[in-house]
Every structure is written in structure tokens, then in C-alpha cells.
C-alpha positions in Angstrom: -33.8 -91.5 6.3 -31.0 -90.0 8.2 -32.0 -88.1 11.4 -30.7 -84.6 11.4 -29.2 -83.4 14.8 -28.2 -79.9 15.5 -26.9 -78.7 18.8 -27.1 -75.0 19.7 -26.1 -73.5 23.0 -28.7 -70.9 24.7 -29.1 -69.4 28.1 -32.0 -68.5 30.1 -32.6 -64.8 30.7 -33.6 -63.5 34.1 -37.2 -64.0 33.0 -36.7 -67.6 32.0 -36.7 -66.9 28.2 -34.3 -68.3 25.7 -33.5 -67.4 22.1 -33.9 -69.9 19.5 -31.1 -69.3 17.0 -32.1 -67.5 13.7 -31.1 -70.4 11.5 -33.5 -72.7 13.3 -36.2 -69.8 13.3 -36.0 -69.5 9.6 -35.9 -73.3 8.8 -39.0 -73.8 11.0 -40.7 -70.6 9.9 -41.0 -69.3 13.6 -42.1 -65.6 13.8 -42.7 -63.4 16.5 -46.1 -64.4 18.0 -45.8 -67.9 17.2 -47.6 -70.2 19.9 -45.6 -73.1 21.0 -46.6 -76.2 23.0 -44.1 -77.1 25.6 -43.7 -80.9 26.7 -41.3 -82.4 29.2 -39.9 -85.7 27.8 -37.6 -87.2 30.6 -35.2 -84.5 31.2 -35.7 -82.9 27.9 -38.2 -79.8 26.9 -39.5 -80.2 23.6 -41.2 -77.2 21.7 -43.8 -77.7 19.1 -45.2 -74.9 17.1 -48.9 -74.9 17.2 -50.9 -74.7 14.1 -52.2 -71.2 13.1 -55.7 -70.7 13.1 -57.2 -69.9 9.7 -58.4 -66.4 9.0 -62.2 -65.8 8.7 -63.2 -65.5 4.9 -63.7 -61.9 3.9 -67.4 -61.1 3.2 -67.7 -58.9 0.1 -70.0 -56.0 0.0 -73.4 -56.7 -1.1 -74.5 -55.8 -4.7 -77.8 -54.2 -3.2 -79.3 -54.1 0.3 -81.7 -57.0 -1.0 -79.0 -59.5 -1.4 -77.8 -61.8 1.4 -74.3 -63.5 1.2 -74.2 -67.3 1.4 -71.0 -69.2 1.4 -70.7 -72.5 -0.6 -69.2 -75.1 1.7 -67.5 -78.3 0.9 -66.1 -80.8 3.4 -66.2 -78.0 6.0 -64.3 -75.4 3.9 -65.6 -72.4 2.0 -65.0 -72.8 -1.7 -67.0 -69.9 -2.9 -70.1 -67.8 -2.2 -73.3 -66.6 -3.9 -75.6 -63.6 -3.4 -79.3 -64.6 -2.9 -82.0 -62.0 -3.6 -84.3 -61.6 -0.7 -86.4 -58.6 -1.8 -89.9 -58.7 -3.4 -90.2 -59.8 -6.9 -90.8 -56.8 -9.3 
């Protein structure tokens, strides 16, 4: 596999900020608010995007006040849900 090397010239602002060129941001899918891990390797600075935290699952509205939401989990991931009746039998 051939290593891809792209060089871009950037400047630091007075606040110590740099702008990552749009071409690289698009290629790496970097958006405003993307958190980065900053590492020093010799005299080089390496930026690595941190993985996004998953959004919590949305809990739908209960069919009645006597139902309790129970997620169905598999390997630590929610794969579905059920509504369990907790009221008195009629």
C-alpha cells in the first residue's frame, strides 16, 4: 500500500490556533466541535480525532401509566425494547 503524504502550510494565530485546510477537514470528516487528542512525537505534533460518544437511546412514551420501559440488550448494545405491564391484573 502506498503511503499518502500531503503537506499544507499553516500559521498560528495570536491565540495559538491553526486552521486545518478544508480539503483535509472534509476528507477526515472533521466538524466544528470535533475533539482531538494532541500528541508530541519527536518534533512533530500529531492530532487524532477522538471517537464520538454515542447518543443515549430515545425512550418512547409509555402506552399507559402501568407500563415500564425495558431495553433489550445484546453484547452491551441496545437492540430493541419492550413494555412490561406492572399494574394489577383485571
